[in-house]
N, C-alpha and C positions, 0 to 999 in steps of 0.2 A: 506491498499499499505506499502512495507518498503522501505525506503528511506535510501541510504547510503551513507553520505557524507566521503568524502575523505579529509583530509586538509594537502596541501605541502607544506615544507618553499617555500625562493626564489630559491633554488637551485632542487625545484620541487623534494624534498626525502618526502617522506611522513614520516607527523611524527604524524599521530594517526588517525584514522578512526575511527565514529560512527553507527552505526546502530538499524532504533528502526520501528516502525509497525510492522504488521503481510499484510504478504499478501492476505488472507482468499483469496488464489487461490479455496480448497476446505476446508470440516470438520478438526476442529486441529486434529493430530494426522494422517492423511487424507495427509494434503498438503505438496505439493513434491517439492513445489515454496518456503517456507517458512524451508522444509529439507533442501533443498539446500544451501540457501544464511550461512543456522545458520553455514552446515555442511564448505564450505572453510572458514568462518570466521573462526569460530572458530578453526579451523585449520591449519591456515597460527597463530598464537600467540599460540596455540602448537607445531609450526613445527620452530617456530623459538627460541622458550624452550630450546626445547630437543633439534632439530641441532644447536645455535647456545651459549648455554648457556645461553644467557642475558633472564632477566623475563619480560617483557611487561607489563606495567603498566594496568589491564587491572578490568572492573568495569562491569555484567551481573544481567539484568534480566529478566522477562520475555519480549518479544518483546522491547530489547535493548539490548546495546553490545557498552562498548568504549573502545576503546583502541590507548593507546602511544605507539608510536616504543621507546625502549631501547638506548641507547646512550652507545659507547664503545671508550677507551682510542684508540683499535685496528682498525685503521679502514678496513680491513680487514671483521669484525664483523659486521662493522654497512654496507656497502657492503653484506652480505649474508641474513639481516636483509632486507634490502629493495630487495633485487632478488625474497624473497618470499613475500614480500609485494605486489609487482605488480606482483610476478604468482598471491596472491588474486584477483589483481583487475582485471587483463583478465579473472580470469572464474568468478566474478561477473558481467562485460563487457556481456560475453556468455549468463546468466543465463538473464537478461537485455531483450539482444536482443530479446530472445524466448519469456520471459514471462514481456512485458517489460509494462503491463496494468496490475503490482503488483511489481515493484518493477524499481525502480529511483536508478543512481547516480551521485550525484554530488560533482562534484572536486570545492577547496576555497581554498585557501592560505591564510598563517598566517599576522599577519603584526608582524611586525619586533620583536623580543624575545618573537613569541609564540607558 
């Protein structure tokens, strides 16, 4: 199962997300669930960098991705980052709705300073 953890701060802004595991919906290379989750999450990281000019800290390995939302002194750019991340969450929720046996989204809140 793919587990997606969305970490929000006290203002409910997304500060980071982690994707771990494999869907096992189909054979590797044919697994549309893994491909969908990968496309949405990696696409969000790439979109943040390309559209805002801010670079998320991201680490990726087979079956694992963690990315932190970049912060800017410009509140407008931070709002753009959040819009892209919230769009990612909506797309992931759509995948979870259709393939809930293979994808689970958890939302947590960071401790102070987290």
